[in-house]
Structures are given as C-alpha cells and as structure tokens.
C-alpha positions as CSV (number, residue, x, y, z in Angstrom):
1,M,-66.0,-1.0,33.6
2,R,-63.8,-1.7,30.6
3,D,-60.8,-4.1,30.5
4,K,-58.6,-5.6,27.9
5,H,-61.4,-8.0,27.0
6,T,-64.0,-5.3,26.3
7,V,-65.0,-5.2,22.7
8,N,-68.1,-3.0,22.7
9,P,-67.4,0.5,21.4
10,F,-67.2,3.5,23.7
11,P,-70.5,5.3,24.0
12,E,-70.9,8.5,22.0
13,L,-70.0,11.6,23.9
14,N,-73.0,13.8,24.6
15,Y,-71.8,17.4,24.6
16,E,-74.9,18.8,26.1
17,A,-74.8,16.4,29.1
18,L,-71.0,17.0,29.5
19,A,-71.5,20.8,29.5
20,Y,-74.2,20.5,32.2
21,T,-72.0,18.2,34.3
22,I,-69.0,20.5,34.2
23,D,-71.3,23.4,35.0
24,V,-72.7,21.9,38.2
25,I,-69.4,20.5,39.4
26,A,-67.6,23.9,38.8
27,K,-70.4,25.7,40.8
28,K,-70.2,23.1,43.6
29,A,-66.5,23.7,43.9
30,K,-67.1,27.5,44.2
31,G,-69.9,27.0,46.7
32,E,-72.5,28.3,44.3
33,S,-75.9,26.9,43.6
34,T,-77.2,26.0,40.2
35,S,-80.6,26.6,38.6
36,L,-80.4,23.1,37.2
37,A,-80.9,21.6,40.6
38,E,-83.7,23.8,41.7
39,N,-86.6,21.7,43.0
40,N,-84.6,18.6,42.0
41,P,-83.5,16.7,45.1
42,E,-82.3,13.8,43.0
43,L,-79.8,16.0,41.1
44,E,-78.9,17.9,44.3
45,K,-77.9,14.6,46.0
46,L,-75.7,13.6,43.1
47,I,-74.0,17.0,43.1
48,Q,-73.3,16.7,46.8
49,G,-71.7,13.3,46.1
50,E,-69.4,14.9,43.6
51,N,-69.3,11.8,41.4
52,F,-68.6,12.9,37.9
53,G,-69.7,9.7,36.3
54,K,-73.1,9.6,38.1
55,I,-73.8,13.2,37.4
56,Y,-72.9,12.8,33.7
57,G,-75.1,9.6,33.6
58,Y,-78.0,11.6,35.0
59,F,-77.7,14.3,32.4
60,I,-77.2,11.7,29.7
61,D,-80.6,10.3,30.7
62,K,-82.2,13.7,30.8
63,S,-80.5,14.9,27.5
64,T,-81.6,11.9,25.4
65,P,-85.2,11.7,24.1
66,S,-87.0,8.5,24.9
67,E,-88.4,8.5,21.3
68,T,-88.2,10.6,18.2
69,N,-91.4,12.1,16.9
70,D,-90.7,11.8,13.2
71,E,-94.0,13.4,12.2
72,L,-93.1,16.5,14.3
73,L,-89.7,16.7,12.6
74,K,-91.4,16.8,9.2
75,T,-92.8,20.1,10.2
76,T,-90.1,22.6,9.1
77,K,-92.0,25.8,9.3
78,G,-90.5,28.0,11.9
79,R,-88.1,30.9,12.4
80,W,-84.5,31.9,12.8
81,V,-83.4,33.8,15.9
82,K,-80.1,35.6,16.2
83,Y,-78.2,35.6,19.5
84,E,-75.7,38.4,19.1
85,K,-72.1,38.4,20.3
86,G,-72.0,39.8,23.9
87,S,-75.7,39.1,24.5
88,D,-77.1,37.4,27.6
89,P,-76.0,33.7,27.5
90,K,-78.9,32.7,29.8
91,T,-81.4,33.5,27.1
92,L,-79.6,31.3,24.5
93,A,-79.1,28.4,27.0
94,E,-82.7,28.4,28.2
95,S,-84.0,28.4,24.6
96,L,-82.3,25.0,24.2
97,R,-82.7,23.4,27.5
98,G,-84.9,20.3,27.5
99,H,-85.0,20.0,23.7
100,F,-82.4,17.2,23.4
101,T,-80.2,19.0,20.9
102,G,-76.9,17.5,22.1
103,W,-75.4,21.0,21.9
104,C,-73.0,22.1,24.6
105,I,-74.4,25.7,24.4
106,A,-77.5,24.5,26.3
107,S,-75.3,25.1,29.3
108,E,-75.1,28.7,30.3
109,P,-71.3,28.9,31.0
110,T,-70.7,27.3,27.6
111,A,-73.2,29.6,25.9
112,K,-71.3,32.5,27.5
113,T,-68.0,31.3,26.1
114,Y,-69.4,31.1,22.6
115,L,-71.2,34.5,22.8
116,T,-68.0,36.2,23.9
117,N,-66.6,35.7,20.4
118,S,-69.5,34.7,18.1
119,D,-73.0,35.3,17.0
120,F,-75.3,32.4,17.0
121,W,-78.3,31.8,14.8
122,I,-80.8,29.1,15.8
123,Y,-83.7,27.8,13.7
124,S,-86.7,26.4,15.6
125,S,-89.7,24.7,14.0
126,H,-93.2,24.8,15.2
127,D,-94.3,22.4,18.0
128,K,-97.7,20.8,18.2
129,N,-99.2,24.1,19.4
130,G,-97.8,26.0,16.4
131,E,-95.1,27.7,18.4
132,P,-91.5,27.9,17.0
133,S,-89.9,26.2,20.0
134,K,-88.2,23.1,18.6
135,P,-84.5,23.8,17.9
136,R,-83.5,22.1,14.6
137,A,-80.3,23.8,13.3
138,G,-77.7,26.2,14.6
139,I,-75.1,28.4,12.9
140,E,-72.1,29.9,14.7
141,I,-70.8,33.1,13.0
142,K,-67.3,34.2,14.0
143,E,-65.7,37.3,12.5
144,G,-68.3,37.4,9.8
145,E,-67.8,33.8,8.6
146,I,-69.5,30.5,9.4
147,A,-67.5,28.8,12.2
148,A,-69.8,25.8,12.7
149,I,-73.2,24.3,11.8
150,H,-75.1,22.0,14.1
151,G,-78.0,19.7,13.7
152,I,-80.0,17.7,16.2
153,A,-79.5,14.2,14.7
154,K,-76.8,11.8,16.1
155,G,-73.4,13.4,16.2
156,Q,-74.9,16.8,15.6
157,N,-75.7,15.9,12.0
158,L,-78.8,17.5,10.3
159,D,-82.1,15.7,10.7
160,P,-83.5,14.3,7.5
161,Y,-85.9,17.2,6.8
162,I,-84.2,20.5,7.6
163,A,-81.5,20.7,4.8
164,D,-83.7,23.0,2.6
165,V,-84.2,25.4,5.4
166,L,-80.5,25.6,6.2
167,E,-79.6,25.9,2.5
168,K,-81.8,28.9,2.1
169,K,-80.3,30.6,5.2
170,L,-76.7,30.0,4.0
171,E,-77.4,32.2,1.0
172,E,-77.1,35.2,3.4
173,F,-73.4,34.5,4.2
174,P,-70.4,35.4,2.1
175,D,-68.7,32.0,2.6
176,K,-71.8,30.0,1.5
177,E,-70.0,28.3,-1.4
178,K,-67.9,26.0,0.8
179,Y,-71.1,24.5,2.4
180,K,-73.0,23.8,-0.8
181,K,-71.5,20.3,-1.3
182,K,-72.5,19.5,2.3
183,T,-76.1,20.6,1.9
184,A,-76.3,18.8,-1.5
185,D,-74.8,15.6,0.0
186,M,-77.3,15.6,2.9
187,K,-80.2,16.1,0.6
188,L,-79.2,13.2,-1.6
189,L,-78.5,11.0,1.4
190,T,-82.0,11.7,2.6
191,E,-83.4,10.8,-0.8
192,I,-81.4,7.5,-0.8
193,D,-82.5,6.7,2.8
194,N,-86.2,7.2,1.8
195,K,-85.8,5.0,-1.3
196,Q,-84.1,2.3,0.8
197,K,-87.0,2.4,3.3
198,K,-89.5,2.0,0.5
199,G,-87.6,-0.8,-1.2
200,E,-87.0,1.2,-4.3
201,K,-84.0,0.5,-6.6
202,L,-81.0,2.9,-6.4
203,T,-79.5,4.3,-9.6
204,L,-75.9,3.7,-10.5
205,N,-75.0,7.3,-9.5
206,E,-76.8,6.8,-6.2
207,L,-74.8,3.7,-5.5
208,K,-71.5,5.5,-6.3
209,F,-72.5,8.3,-3.9
210,L,-73.5,5.8,-1.1
211,Y,-70.2,4.0,-1.4
212,E,-68.3,7.3,-1.7
213,I,-66.6,6.3,-5.0
214,D,-66.2,9.7,-6.6
215,S,-65.9,11.7,-3.3
216,K,-66.5,11.5,0.4
217,I,-70.0,12.2,1.7
218,E,-69.8,15.5,3.6
219,G,-72.1,16.6,6.4
220,F,-72.3,19.1,9.2
221,G,-71.9,16.8,12.2
222,L,-69.0,16.0,14.5
223,Q,-68.8,12.6,12.8
224,N,-70.0,10.9,9.6
225,D,-73.8,10.8,9.2
226,P,-74.8,7.4,10.7
227,R,-77.3,6.8,7.9
228,I,-74.4,6.0,5.5
229,E,-73.5,2.8,7.4
230,E,-77.0,2.0,8.4
231,I,-78.1,2.0,4.7
232,K,-75.1,-0.1,3.6
233,K,-75.8,-2.7,6.3
234,Q,-79.2,-3.3,4.8
235,R,-77.9,-3.8,1.3
236,D,-76.1,-6.6,-0.6
237,N,-72.7,-4.8,-0.7
238,R,-71.1,-7.4,-3.0
239,K,-73.8,-7.0,-5.6
240,D,-73.8,-3.2,-5.3
241,L,-70.0,-3.0,-5.9
242,A,-70.3,-5.5,-8.8
243,D,-72.9,-3.2,-10.4
244,I,-70.7,-0.1,-9.8
245,F,-67.6,-1.6,-11.3
246,N,-69.3,-3.8,-14.0
247,C,-68.0,-7.1,-12.8
248,R,-69.4,-10.3,-11.3
249,P,-70.2,-10.4,-7.6
250,K,-67.7,-13.3,-7.0
251,Q,-65.0,-10.9,-8.2
252,V,-65.6,-8.6,-5.3
253,A,-63.8,-9.3,-2.0
254,L,-65.3,-7.8,1.2
255,N,-62.4,-8.8,3.4
256,I,-58.8,-10.0,3.1
257,N,-59.7,-13.7,3.5
258,E,-61.8,-13.5,0.3
259,L,-58.9,-12.3,-1.9
260,N,-58.2,-14.7,-4.7
261,K,-56.8,-14.7,-8.2
262,T,-60.1,-13.6,-9.7
263,T,-60.6,-10.6,-7.4
264,I,-61.1,-7.3,-9.3
265,V,-62.6,-5.1,-6.5
266,F,-61.6,-5.0,-2.8
267,W,-64.0,-3.1,-0.4
268,G,-62.4,-1.6,2.7
269,N,-58.9,-0.9,3.9
270,L,-56.5,-3.5,2.6
271,I,-53.9,-3.8,5.4
272,C,-51.4,-6.3,4.2
273,E,-49.6,-8.0,7.1
274,S,-46.4,-9.9,6.6
275,Q,-48.2,-13.2,5.9
276,I,-49.8,-11.7,2.7
277,R,-47.4,-12.7,0.0
278,E,-49.0,-11.2,-3.1
279,L,-52.0,-9.2,-4.3
280,P,-54.5,-10.5,-6.8
281,P,-53.1,-10.2,-10.4
282,K,-56.4,-8.8,-11.8
283,L,-57.1,-6.3,-9.0
284,T,-58.3,-2.9,-10.4
285,H,-60.0,-1.0,-7.6
286,I,-59.4,-0.8,-3.8
287,V,-62.4,1.0,-2.3
288,G,-60.4,2.0,0.7
289,A,-56.7,2.3,1.6
290,L,-53.8,0.1,0.7
291,H,-51.2,-0.3,3.5
292,L,-48.1,-2.2,2.5
293,A,-45.5,-0.7,4.9
294,G,-44.1,-3.6,7.0
295,N,-44.9,-6.2,4.4
296,T,-41.7,-8.0,3.5
297,H,-43.1,-10.1,0.6
298,I,-44.9,-7.9,-1.8
299,T,-42.5,-6.2,-4.2
300,E,-44.9,-4.9,-6.8
301,L,-48.5,-3.8,-7.3
302,P,-50.7,-5.5,-9.8
303,A,-50.3,-3.9,-13.3
304,T,-54.0,-3.8,-13.6
305,L,-54.5,-1.6,-10.5
306,T,-56.1,1.8,-11.5
307,H,-57.8,3.2,-8.4
308,I,-57.0,3.4,-4.7
309,Y,-59.8,5.5,-3.1
310,R,-58.1,6.3,0.2
311,Y,-54.4,6.4,1.1
312,L,-51.5,4.3,-0.1
313,D,-48.6,3.5,2.3
314,I,-45.6,1.8,0.7
315,D,-42.0,1.0,1.6
316,K,-39.8,2.3,-1.2
317,S,-37.2,-0.4,-0.4
318,K,-39.8,-3.0,-1.4
319,I,-42.0,-1.2,-4.0
320,K,-39.6,0.3,-6.5
321,K,-42.3,1.9,-8.7
322,L,-46.0,2.3,-9.1
323,P,-48.1,0.7,-11.9
324,T,-48.3,2.8,-15.0
325,N,-52.0,2.2,-15.1
326,L,-52.6,3.7,-11.6
327,L,-54.8,6.8,-12.2
328,H,-56.1,7.7,-8.8
329,I,-55.0,7.8,-5.1
330,G,-57.8,9.4,-3.1
331,G,-55.8,10.2,0.0
332,N,-52.2,10.6,1.0
333,L,-49.3,8.8,-0.6
334,I,-47.0,7.8,2.2
335,I,-43.6,6.6,1.0
336,S,-41.2,5.3,3.7
337,S,-37.6,4.5,3.1
338,K,-34.5,3.5,5.0
339,N,-32.4,5.3,2.5
340,Q,-32.9,9.1,2.5
341,S,-31.5,9.5,-1.0
342,Q,-34.1,7.4,-2.7
343,E,-36.2,9.3,-5.2
344,L,-39.9,9.6,-5.2
345,P,-41.7,7.8,-8.1
346,T,-42.0,10.1,-11.1
347,N,-45.5,9.1,-12.2
348,I,-47.5,10.4,-9.3
349,S,-47.9,14.1,-9.6
350,D,-51.3,14.0,-11.3
351,I,-52.9,11.1,-9.5
352,V,-52.5,11.8,-5.8
353,K,-55.5,13.7,-4.4
354,G,-53.9,14.1,-0.9
355,K,-50.4,14.9,0.1
356,I,-47.2,13.1,-0.9
357,I,-45.4,12.2,2.4
358,K,-41.9,10.8,2.6
359,V,-41.0,9.4,5.9
360,M,-38.0,7.5,7.3
361,R,-38.6,4.3,9.2
362,H,-35.9,2.9,11.4
363,N,-34.2,-0.3,10.6
364,N,-34.7,-2.6,13.6
365,E,-33.2,-5.6,12.0
C-alpha cells in the first residue's frame, strides 16, 4: 500500500498481464469460462474471488521470466509470420502465450481488437530444438503503414541482438525512412553497452550519443531504453561531461547544490526556485532544461550561455532578452508574461528546435 511517505517508484505496467486480467474478469462477469483457467485450480479460485489486484499479480508472476537466457537470445535465425487483418485472433494469441513478451496481444480479446484493423508481423527465433518459436519482434501494420514496433526487452524495447533482423524487414515498408534513426540508435546503444561491459574506452562521439548531446536516443519501446541510464550509472559522469565539453571535471555541476562561479556545464534539469539568486557567470551548457518561471531574483541569463539541450521556461517580466551567444534550445521555449502586449524576443527564430509558446500566468500578488 502506498501513502504520502512512499518513495519507491510505481512498478512498471505489464501489458500482457493486464490484458489477461481484463480478459478473465470480463468473461467471469458474463458467466463465461476462460481457457486460461483450464486445469488451473489456483487461477480459477482467484477468478471466483474477483480480486483484480490478486489476479493481476498472478499473471505478473506468470508473465515474467525467472531468468533471461542471453545465449538463446544471441540466436537470431528464425522467420517472420504474418497474421492478417481479420484472421483468427486465437492463432496470434496462442503463438505468444507463455513466451514473456509483455505484449497485450497475447490475450485473445486484445488480439482480436488489433486484427480488426491491422495486420501483424511477428519474428520468432529458433529455440534450443531449432524451432522458430521464440517471439522477438512485432510490427503492426495499419492502412499500409507501420503503426507500432514491439520488442521483448523491458518497456517493449528491442533486445540487444535483434536490430539487424528488424532493420532488414523494415526495408519492405514504404515508411521505412522514419524508423532508420531508431534502428541505428539501438545498434549503437548495443555497441556501447558491450564496450562498457568489457571495460573498453568510449569514443567522444559515443559519449555524446550516450549523454544525448546532439539528439535524443530513439527506440521502439513504450519508454526509454533502460540501458541508457544503466550505462551512465556505471560511469564517471563528471569526467565524461568534462571530456565532451573540453573543460575540467570540477567545472561540471551534477546538481544545483554544486553550482558555483566556476561552473561551465550543468547536467540535468536546472529548476531555479526562488532562493536561487543568480546563475554561474561562466555557464555555457545546460544538458537538460532551464526553468526560471517563478524565480523572482534572476533577471538575466549568463552572457556565456550557448546551449540549453531541453526546454527553456522564462518569465518575460523578469528576463527581458536572451543572450546573443545563445545558439541552441533543444526543446520548447516557454515565455510567460503578465502583460499580453509584451513582444517575443527577436533573436530566437533560428535557435529553438521545439515550439515557441507564449502563455499568460495570473498575478497572485
């Protein structure tokens, strides 16, 4: 049970377990039996109890592998199978059941919903008996275009070995171009992960990629590939950032309490609460966002500031203009004002990679 003192993160939602849970509860409400409970008195008892949490917990346990056979994943030889729109959803669901994909289409009702509107391609690699029975990647095709791509790693990301197989398959689809960066990013992330495990030195370009300096790492999952943070946790972040930006490690601040007059690089989102009275005068790069809205003390940004890699949120009544050296805002520029007539800065049209958003904030003074 969670309360106001709970600090642990919420557990990740398992879409496969959720789909199974909804399936059996819906059939129980209709007075129908489910094949999932056949010869399974433990599950049948839970269904009769109609406790959503206990049923979901049961399927979580059954939908999570006790261990990952990395050697088996290295085997990528297999085949693609197409499940056409309007085909029997039971065939699709049964091909996935028990393989711990985390995909909701392992439930027959959900598979039916998908196959009502889409085709589904699934790639299965060989098991230890040489049979293509291990699902590794799925592609949903809707109205002739790719609607979604699923892997079997955490968050439905690709596992480390299957990117080449997927990349080759994507060549068959007309909208393949928009997925090329994702496949390239996943392949490079796997290379970096392997180098990290071997204790090999990363190149400057690999460090820039890992810290998402030039662009965000894109994958196919429902959330960021967890390897990104796992790798960074194992590294000396201060030294990495100093190498990237050609400065000394002591000039890199990893949190707001480390800011000082010598700081050149800040890593993370710099959320300036009202107690922050000024920014470091030599600050050049913020590897994250800069949020100044609500700060009543800071009236100008450092003249040295050239790059903000995420969004910038400022109050126009406090920050009258942006530094002329500012070259890059990686996300949105959010400009709030209590005066609707105030003009937007004139030097931002070529530096903002996101949207320029002007908002009104109420004066509660």
